[in-house]
N, C-alpha and C positions, 0 to 999 in steps of 0.2 A: 504494500500500500504506500502510495506517495504521500509526502508531507507537504506538498505544494498546493495547499488550499489558498483561496483568494486572499484571506485576511493575513496569512503568513507571508505571502509574496508582497502584499501591500506594505508590510513592515519593512522589508528589505528595500523596496522602492523608495519609501519615505526617508529611510536612513541614508540611502545613497544620494538622494536629492539634497538632503541637509548638508552634505559635504561640499556642495557647490558644483557649478558647471565644470565639466572636464576640459582640459586643454586639448586643442586640436593640433596635431603634429604639423600641419601646414601653416599655422599662424605664426610665422617667424620671418625675419629678414636678416641678412648678413651684410654688414657695411665695413669695407676696408677704409681706414683713415687715409685721406688723400685721393681716394677713388670713390667718393660718395655717390657719384652718378651711376655706378654699376650695381647698386643694390638690387635692382629689379632682375638682374641676370643670374643671381644665385638660386639654384633649384634645390640644393641639399647642403646642409652644414650640421656639424655636431652641436649639441646643446651642452655647455660645460656644467659639470657638477663636481663638488668637492666630496671626496670619500677617501678612506684609507687606501694605500697602494696595495695592500694585501694583508696577509696574516703572518704572525710569528708563532711558531709552535714552541711552547714553554714546557720542558719536562717537569713532572712532579713525582712525588714518591710512589713507589710500587708500579712504576712503568706507565702511570697515567700521564695525561697531557692536558694543557689548557691553551687557550688562544689569547694573543695580545695583538692589537692592531699595529700596522706599520705607520710611518709618517703619512701625512696627506699626500695624495698624488696631484701635484700641480703641473707637471709636464704631461700633457695629454695629447691625444690625436683622434681623428675621426674622418670619415669620408666627406668630401666636398664635391659638388657638381655645379658647373656654371654653363649657362646657355651662351653660345657664341652668336654674334650679330654679323650681318653682311659687311659692316664696316670694320670688323675685327677688333671689337672693343676688349674682349678678354685676352686675346693674343697680345695686343698692345699693352694692356695693363701688366701682364706677366713680364714683358720686356722692360717696361718702365720701372717695375719693382727691382729688377736686376740693375738697371742703369743708376737709379737714385741711391742704391745702397740700403743698408738696414736701419732699423730703429735704434735709438739710444747710442748712436755713434758706432754701432757694430758694423762689420762688413757683411756683405751678403744680401739676401733678399727678404729680410724679416720685416714685419709690419705689425701694427696694432689694429684691432677691429672691435666692433660691437655687434652682438647678436641680440636682436630685439624680439620681444614677444609682442608682435604687432609690426608696425612700420616705423621708420625713423621719425615720421611726423606725428604718429599717434601710437603709443605703446604702453603696456602695463608695467614692464620692467625691461632692462637690458643688462647683458653681462658683457664685461670688457675683458678681452683677451690681449695678451702682449707677446711680443717677440715671436710672432707666428710666421710660418712659411708653408708653402704648398709644394708638395712633390706631385707633379702631374703625371698621370698615365698617358701613354701614347694614344691619341684620339684615332678612332676608326672612321674612315669615310667609306661609304658603300653605295655603289651605283644602283643597287636594287632597293635601297631604303629611301622611299619618297615620302615617308609618313612621320619622320621624326627630325627635330632640329639637331644641329651639331651640338653635342654636349662634351665639355671638357671635364673629366673626372680625375680625382686624385686623392691624396691624403693631406689633411690640414694638421700640421704639428703646431702646438701652441702652449702657452702657459696661462693658467687660470688660478687666481689667488682669492676667489670668492667675491670679487668686486661686482656689486649689483647696483645699477643706476635706477633710482626710483622712476616710475612711469610719469608721463605727462597727461594721462587719460585713464579713466576708470573702465573704458570700453573702447577697444581699437577698431571695432567694426563700424 
């Protein structure tokens, strides 16, 4: 016999609703400092979170063990995808990052960025990442693919120290 009677299920429904509306994965934008005009071209980016980097096994008497957390993981990485334009906006941005050098006086192609929950104009919160760089995968062009824009994909390497920028709106929609 099932326990899913209407009153029982309504209790779960009400409890879930009381926790608030759920965040939709697509409701974000990614903006590289110095290339603010390209935020509409980012299709996918990681959402930074702070958590321990892993576990440390601690031996205890009689062969037992216990866990202890490692330091926070501030050097993070995740997939990023960007839509290319006919004008070559992303290709040129990647070249410009190399030419201008890195952030904080470092050499290389590092940059700082913000990842908004919403858009740069209207957002609930934003997370700031620093000293980031993108390792791009080789893009595939395909004569038979007439149904998809050219997407540059790769891995975004970045540092996140828990900096959250308060939003400028209570609803970004």
